[in-house]
C-alpha positions in Angstrom: 13.4 164.7 75.0 15.0 164.4 78.4 14.6 167.4 80.7 17.2 168.5 83.4 15.9 170.2 86.5 17.1 173.8 87.0 20.2 174.6 89.1 18.2 175.7 92.1 16.3 172.4 92.2 19.6 170.5 91.9 20.9 172.3 94.9 17.6 171.4 96.7 18.1 167.8 95.8 21.6 167.8 97.2 20.3 169.3 100.4 17.8 166.5 100.6 20.4 163.8 100.7 20.4 163.2 104.3 23.5 161.0 104.7 27.0 161.8 103.7 29.9 159.3 103.4 33.4 159.9 104.8 36.4 157.6 104.2 38.8 158.5 106.9 40.3 157.3 110.3 38.4 157.4 113.6 38.6 159.2 116.9 37.2 158.6 120.3 34.9 160.8 122.4 33.1 160.6 125.8 29.8 159.2 127.2 27.6 159.5 130.3 25.2 157.2 132.2 22.2 157.5 134.4 19.7 155.1 136.1 16.2 155.3 137.6 13.4 152.9 138.7 11.8 150.9 135.8 10.9 147.4 134.8 12.1 146.0 131.5 10.1 143.6 129.3 11.3 141.6 126.2 9.3 140.0 123.5 8.6 139.2 119.9 5.8 140.4 117.6 4.7 138.1 114.8 1.8 137.2 112.4 -0.5 134.8 114.2 -0.8 132.5 111.1 2.6 132.6 109.4 4.6 133.4 112.6 6.6 135.8 110.4 8.2 138.6 112.5 6.6 142.0 112.2 9.3 144.6 111.6 8.9 148.1 113.0 5.7 147.3 115.0 5.1 150.0 117.6 4.8 149.0 121.3 3.6 151.8 123.6 2.4 152.3 127.2 -1.3 153.4 127.1 -1.9 156.9 128.3 1.8 157.8 128.2 4.4 158.9 125.6 6.7 155.8 126.4 7.2 153.6 123.3 9.6 151.6 121.3 9.6 149.5 118.1 10.5 146.0 117.0 13.8 145.3 115.2 14.2 143.5 111.9 13.7 140.2 113.7 10.4 141.3 115.3 12.0 141.6 118.8 11.6 144.4 121.2 12.7 145.6 124.6 10.5 148.0 126.6 11.5 149.8 129.8 8.5 151.0 131.7 8.6 153.4 134.7 7.2 151.8 137.9 4.6 154.6 138.0 3.0 153.0 134.9 2.2 149.7 136.5 -1.4 148.7 136.0 -1.6 150.2 132.5 -2.0 148.5 129.2 0.6 148.0 126.5 -0.7 148.9 123.0 0.8 147.0 120.0 0.1 148.4 116.5 1.3 147.5 113.0 0.2 148.7 109.6 -2.5 146.4 108.2 -3.1 144.5 111.5 -5.6 144.8 114.4 -4.3 146.9 117.2 -3.8 145.0 120.5 -4.2 146.2 124.1 -2.5 144.0 126.6 -2.4 144.5 130.4 1.2 144.9 131.7 0.4 142.4 134.4 0.2 139.7 131.7 3.8 140.2 130.7 6.4 137.9 132.1 10.1 138.3 132.9 11.0 136.0 130.0 10.3 136.4 126.2 6.7 137.5 125.6 5.3 136.3 122.3 2.7 138.7 120.7 0.7 137.3 117.7 -1.2 139.9 115.7 -4.1 139.3 113.3 -4.1 140.8 109.8 -7.0 143.2 109.0 -8.9 142.4 105.8 -10.1 145.5 103.9 -13.4 145.0 102.1 -13.0 145.8 98.4 -16.4 147.4 98.2 -15.5 149.9 101.0 -12.3 150.8 99.2 -13.8 151.2 95.8 -16.5 153.6 97.1 -14.2 155.8 99.1 -11.0 156.3 97.1 -10.8 159.8 95.6 -10.0 160.4 92.0 -7.0 162.7 92.2 -4.0 161.2 94.1 -1.8 164.3 93.7 -4.5 166.6 95.1 -4.8 164.3 98.2 -1.0 164.5 98.7 -1.0 168.3 98.5 -3.9 168.6 100.9 -2.3 166.2 103.3 0.9 168.2 103.5 -1.0 171.5 103.8 -2.9 170.2 106.8 0.2 169.5 108.9 -0.5 172.4 111.3 -4.0 171.0 111.9 -3.2 167.3 112.3 0.2 167.2 113.9 1.4 168.4 117.3 1.5 172.1 117.2 3.2 172.8 120.5 7.0 172.9 121.1 8.0 169.5 122.5 11.0 167.8 123.9 11.5 164.3 122.6 13.8 161.6 123.9 15.0 159.4 121.0 17.3 156.4 120.4 19.5 156.6 117.4 21.6 153.8 115.8 23.9 153.7 112.8 25.5 150.6 111.4 28.1 150.0 108.7 28.6 146.6 107.1 31.1 145.3 104.6 29.0 143.0 102.5 27.1 141.1 105.3 29.6 141.6 108.1 29.1 144.3 110.7 32.2 146.5 111.0 30.9 149.5 112.9 28.1 150.3 115.2 27.3 153.6 116.9 24.3 154.4 119.2 23.1 157.4 121.0 20.3 158.8 123.2 19.4 162.4 122.0 17.0 165.1 123.0 15.1 166.6 120.1 13.7 170.1 120.7 10.8 169.8 118.2 9.3 173.0 116.9 5.6 173.0 115.9 4.8 171.4 112.6 3.4 174.7 111.4 6.7 176.4 112.1 9.5 176.6 109.5 12.2 176.6 112.2 14.5 173.6 112.2 14.5 171.2 115.2 17.4 171.3 117.6 19.2 168.1 118.7 21.3 167.6 121.8 23.5 164.6 122.4 23.0 162.9 125.7 24.8 159.6 125.5 26.7 157.8 122.8 28.7 154.6 122.4 30.3 152.6 119.5 32.2 149.5 118.5 34.4 149.2 115.4 36.3 146.4 113.8 38.9 148.1 111.7 40.4 144.9 110.4 37.4 144.7 108.0 37.6 148.2 106.7 40.3 148.1 104.0 42.6 150.2 106.4 40.2 153.1 106.3 37.0 153.8 108.2 33.8 154.5 106.4 31.9 157.1 108.3 28.4 158.6 108.2 28.2 162.4 108.5 25.1 164.0 109.9 24.3 161.5 112.6 20.7 161.8 113.9 19.9 164.5 111.4 20.0 161.9 108.7 16.9 160.2 110.3 15.3 163.4 111.6 15.1 165.1 108.2 13.2 162.1 106.8 10.2 163.6 108.7 8.7 164.8 105.4 5.6 166.4 107.2 8.0 168.7 109.1 10.5 169.0 106.2 8.4 168.6 102.9 11.0 170.7 101.1 13.4 167.8 101.2 11.2 165.8 98.8 8.0 167.6 97.8 8.3 171.3 97.2 5.7 173.2 95.3 8.0 173.0 92.3 9.2 169.4 92.6 5.8 167.8 93.4 4.9 168.5 89.7 7.8 166.2 88.6 6.0 163.1 90.0 3.1 160.9 88.9 0.8 159.9 91.7 -1.6 156.9 91.7 -3.7 154.9 94.1 -2.8 151.3 94.8 -4.1 148.8 97.4 -5.5 150.3 100.6 -4.9 149.0 104.1 -5.7 149.8 107.8 -3.8 151.0 110.9 -5.5 151.2 114.3 -8.8 150.2 112.5 -8.6 153.3 110.3 -8.8 153.1 106.5 -5.5 154.1 104.9 -5.1 155.1 101.3 -1.8 153.9 99.7 -0.5 156.4 97.2 2.3 155.4 94.8 4.6 158.1 93.5 7.4 158.0 90.9 9.2 160.6 88.8 7.8 161.4 85.5 9.4 160.0 82.3 11.9 162.3 80.7 13.4 163.6 83.9 16.9 162.1 84.2 18.0 163.7 87.5 17.5 161.4 90.4 14.3 161.9 92.3 12.3 159.4 94.4 9.8 156.6 94.1 7.7 155.0 96.8 4.4 154.8 98.7 2.6 157.2 101.0 0.1 155.9 103.6 -2.6 158.5 104.2 -5.5 158.3 106.7 -8.6 158.3 104.5 -10.8 160.3 106.9 -8.5 163.0 108.1 -5.9 163.3 105.4 -3.0 162.4 107.6 0.3 160.9 106.5 0.9 157.9 108.8 3.9 156.4 107.0 6.1 156.8 103.9 8.5 154.3 102.3 10.5 155.4 99.4 13.9 155.2 97.6 16.1 157.3 95.3 16.1 156.6 91.6 19.8 156.2 90.8 19.7 157.1 87.1 23.2 158.4 86.9 25.8 156.8 89.3 28.3 159.7 88.9 25.7 162.3 89.7 24.5 160.2 92.7 28.1 159.9 93.9 28.5 163.7 93.8 25.5 164.0 96.1 26.7 161.5 98.7 30.5 161.2 98.8 32.1 164.0 100.6 35.6 162.6 100.9 37.4 159.5 99.6 40.8 158.1 98.8 42.3 159.1 95.5 42.7 155.5 94.4 39.0 154.6 94.8 35.8 155.3 93.0 32.7 155.3 95.2 29.0 155.4 94.2 25.7 154.5 95.7 23.8 151.5 94.4 20.7 151.8 96.7 19.3 154.6 98.8 16.1 153.9 100.8 14.0 155.8 103.4 11.1 155.1 105.8 9.2 157.3 108.2 6.4 156.4 110.6 4.1 158.7 112.6 2.3 158.0 115.8 -0.9 159.4 117.3 -1.9 160.6 120.7 -5.0 162.5 121.7 -5.9 163.1 118.1 -2.5 164.6 117.2 0.2 162.9 115.2 4.0 163.2 115.6 7.2 161.8 114.2 7.9 158.4 115.8 10.4 156.5 113.7 12.6 156.7 110.6 15.4 154.9 108.9 17.8 155.4 106.0 19.7 152.6 104.1 22.6 153.4 101.8 24.5 150.8 99.9 27.8 151.7 98.2 30.2 150.1 95.8 33.9 151.0 96.2 36.1 150.2 93.2 39.8 150.2 94.1 42.5 150.8 91.6 44.6 147.8 90.9 42.3 145.5 92.8 40.4 142.7 91.2 37.2 142.8 93.4 35.0 145.7 94.4 34.1 146.4 98.1 30.4 146.5 98.9 29.4 148.6 102.0 26.0 149.3 103.4 25.3 152.1 105.9 22.0 152.3 107.8 20.7 154.6 110.5 17.5 154.6 112.4 15.9 156.7 115.1 12.9 156.1 117.3 11.2 158.6 119.7 10.8 156.7 123.0 9.2 159.5 125.1 8.2 163.1 124.8 6.6 166.0 126.7 5.4 169.5 125.8 8.1 172.1 126.0 5.9 174.7 127.8 8.8 177.2 128.3 9.9 176.8 124.7 13.4 176.1 126.0 16.1 175.3 123.5 19.8 174.5 124.1 22.4 177.1 123.3 24.2 176.8 119.9 27.3 175.4 121.5 25.2 172.7 123.2 23.5 171.6 120.0 24.6 168.8 117.6 25.6 170.1 114.2 24.3 168.5 111.1 27.9 167.9 110.1 28.5 165.7 113.2 30.2 162.3 112.8 28.7 160.3 115.7 31.3 157.7 115.8 33.8 160.4 116.7 31.7 161.3 119.7 31.3 157.8 121.2 33.6 155.8 123.4 32.7 152.1 123.4 30.5 149.3 124.7 32.2 148.6 128.1 29.4 149.8 130.4 26.4 147.2 130.6 24.2 149.8 132.4 25.0 152.5 129.9 21.4 153.3 128.9 19.8 153.3 132.4 16.0 153.7 132.0 16.1 154.7 128.3 14.4 152.6 125.7 16.5 151.4 122.8 15.8 149.4 119.7 16.6 145.7 120.4 19.8 144.9 118.4 19.8 142.2 115.8 21.5 138.9 116.6 24.3 139.7 114.2 24.9 143.2 115.7 24.7 141.7 119.2 27.3 139.2 118.3 29.6 141.9 116.9 29.3 143.9 120.1 30.1 140.9 122.2 33.1 140.1 120.1 34.4 143.6 120.5 33.8 143.4 124.3 35.9 140.2 124.4 38.7 141.8 122.5 38.7 144.7 124.9 38.8 142.4 127.9 41.7 140.4 126.4 43.6 143.7 125.7 43.1 144.8 129.3 44.2 141.4 130.6 47.3 141.4 128.4 48.2 144.8 129.6 47.9 143.7 133.2 50.1 140.6 132.6 47.3 138.0 132.9 45.8 135.7 130.3 42.2 136.0 129.1 39.9 133.2 130.2 
């Protein structure tokens, strides 16, 4: 017999949906710029045998909070303050040996970093894996105040959201934000302040309406399940899952248990399935990769779609999440997360459906303790209902980000930005009575 979750739980699930879809026209906002002394390095991280790019590898400056990650092509860009010259760059990736490389070895061109996979001995894994996977997950979440940073901190983060129609980029928005992170033991919500934002949009590919993502950086921030466990594992909902151990791995030479979770049979409301990567010795969640079970497309549509044209039916076909944590001085903290949503739009009186994908990601690139426990006033904070593309102005300024680290764009995204820039230049030249080169 199929069981439905109670009404309170349904409301909880709806609140956990961290991205909301809007079908409406766009507006334009403002942006700011700043610059300081730094040196920028570019490179690629790959497997030393297969040469396959390593996606979401972490690149950090040793002894500092400065870091970035590789994009989906294994590429990275790292801006280092001149005060950090002489330090090492630490490169880490789940299941690979961590590397420490002197900054002096990095050139001004493309730096190729080849990483070696770590082999986990089966005998070591078999002897150490506990019997109760659910108990391990509960204990891990309960120890968040002990294992994660427990001081107020101010984090600088880079945020990007992309909308594609099938495989073509149609909208790209980026921002630098300040996250006023409350201690992991606190139930207070983090505050987010927008510092810079920019966008490009090709409306010719959007069926005359613009698909928008409501929530902006909060979509990525709330994937921090250690800080916000109620968005996936409450004391009530954790009992609706089956947990089991699968293959183990390593990160930074530490043994990591891999715990698979999936909703129990008989529960038809959409919950999640995925894997949790837990430090074996200290019971610390280091990463989580999971997705929503779309068992009922109409119910899923109610969760995600906040506004749409009357002549269209819209429902999600895929919803996936990832969060990664980083460690410094024995304490862990939120480092990176992403959300991927794929939607199908069925238009009345049209032969073919439209397929859209919306993705957002955020990486913490620097942070410091917030000793004064300062937080911006309410009117200076971003709201969780924000539509970032309405707050951004364009890609005209090549020095827009100054010293801030960003996630290197994919080649396809980079091409889309350049195309928009060319269109803007042509438009300006036409307005001035001259022809574009």
